[in-house]
N, C-alpha and C positions, 0 to 999 in steps of 0.2 A: 561415573558415566563412562560408557565405552567410547573408543576412538576409532575412526576409520583409517584404513591404509597405513597402519603402524604409527600414527601420530602419537607423540609423547603424552602420557596421562598428566605429567607435571605441567606441560604447556597448556593443556586443556583446563586444568584446575586454575591456572593463573589467568587465562583468558575469560573463562565462563563461570568460575566458582562463585563469584559474587552475585550472579543472577538468581532471582527467585527460582525455585525448583521447576515451576511449570514453563519457564522461559529457557532453561538449560537444554543443550542438545539431547535429542532422544537417543536411545540405544541403536547401534548400527548393526546388530546381529539378529535381534529378535524380529521376526517377520511382521508382527502387528504393531511394532513400536511407532511407526510414522502415524498411522491412523489414530492410535491411542493418544499420541502427543497432540495431534490436531484437536481431538475431542476435548482434551484437558485445557488447552490454551484458549479455545473458543469459549469455554465456560467462564474464563477469567476476563474476557474482553467484552466491551471496550474498556480501556483504561485511559485516564487523563495524562498520565506520565509513563513514558517508556524507559526501562532501565538503560543505562549506558553500556556500551560494549557490543552492540548488535550491528555494527557497521560492516560493510563489505571489506574484506582483507585482500590486499593486492596479491596477484598470482593465484596459483592453485591452492585452494584452502577449503576447509569446511565452512561454507557460507551460510549465514542465518537466513531464515525466511524474511520476506519483506512485510513490514507493518506500515499501513497507510494511515495517515492522520488527516481527518476531515469529517465531513458530515455524511451520515449514512442515509441513502435514499432507496426506496423501492423502485422497481422497474417502471411502474406507473408514474411515480414522481419524476423520474429522470426523463421519461418521454414527454411529460407535461412541460418540464423545463425547456427541453429542446424545441418543442412546438411553439412555446411562448416567444422564443427568440428567433424562430425561423431557421433552426439548425437541423441538418440532416443527421439522423440518428440510426439509420439502418433501413432495410427494405421490408421488414416484416412487422415492425412495430411491437406493441405489447404482446408478450408471450413468445416472441421470436428473438432474433439475434440483434443486439444493439452493438453497433460498431463503435466501441469505446475509443479506439485510436483516432478515428476520423472525427468523432464528436469532440474529443479533447483538443485537436488542432483547431477546429472551427470555433470552439468556445474561447480559446486563447486569442484568436484573431479578433473576435468580437470584444473581448475585455480590453485588448490593447487599443482598439479603435475608440472605445468609449472612455478610455483612461481610468478604468475602474480598479485594476489590480495589476501590478507589474511583475510579480513572480509567477512562475508556471503553475497552472492548475491542471490536474489530470483527472479523467474519469476512469475509475478502476472497478472491476468486479471483485467483491470481497466474499469471504466465506460466511455463511449464516446457517442456522439450524434448519431452516425450512428448505423446501424444494425449489421455491421461487428465487430467481437470481436477485441478488442484492448488490447495490453499488455504493461507491464513495466518491464524493467530490474531494479529491485528495489535494491537500495543500503542502504536505511534506511527507517524506518517508525515510526510513532508516538507511536505505541504500544511498540516498543523496546527501543526507545531513545528520545521520545518527539520531539522537533523541531530541534534536532541536525542533521547535514548533513555533509558528507565528503567534504573537499575542492576540488573544481573542478580541480586544478592543480595537485592533487594527483592521478587523475584518467586517465591520458594520456595513460599509458600502457594498462590499461583495455579497454579503448575506442578503441585503435588500434587493440587489440586482438579480440574484439568482432565485429570489422568492423563497428562501429557506425560512421555515417557521422560527419566530423569535426565540422560542424556548428550546429549540433543538440544540443539543450539546455536541461539541466537538469531541472526538475520541480516536484512539488508535485501534485499528482493525487488522485482521490477517488477510493479506492479499490472496486472491483465488489462484493466481498463476504461480507465484513464488511462495508456496505455503509449507515447504519442508526445509529442514537442514539438508544441504547437499554438498558433495565434494565437487567443486567446480571452480573454474578460473573466473575471477571477478570481471575481467575484460570481456568475456563471453556474455555475461549478463548485461553489461553496459551496451555492447553492440546490439544485442537483441532488443533492448528497450529503445535505443536510438532508431533502429529500423522501424519500429512501430509508431513511436511518438515524436521523433525528431530530437535533435541534440539538446535543446533547452530542457527537455524533460529529465535529463540525467545530470545536469550541471549542479554543482554544489551551491548552496546559498552563499551569496557574497554580501 
């Protein structure tokens, strides 16, 4: 695998050599490497288990994409969820822009009020093969907590409250915003997420 900015190949092999090939960092020289990597990883997702070693690394580093763990929803399903609970989801509705940051804040306020779920839930746009936007009710992500995920049997109350189909499986998906390996300071990513979603959204699981 190629390394950006003169990073040591030995360090790269130690950090990422254990990852399945489709999770490993893409080439940083070839122009089409990013899009090819996304195509390959999307074909492998969702997965029930995420490999370890995909956490944010402090300081300036080659940071991994973000993988969101949760339930996949269509735009129509997300709008229906928001309307059912009286939550503001955006000004243009189905086919338009859904304000995921605002919807996330309002949803967490409602969950806290109802005593349904104490950990932060986030609404994210995830990459899908179709042209229609696809979303995730995100319960964990590798930026916050590596490959940790909540136990499925602890989510029954939340699942019923949200109206998620009983047979819908949880999985790891590729986030639409943070969908590439990139040479970036981890603190810049955290600040950007706190600006959009608030501090709780970036806190590690305790």
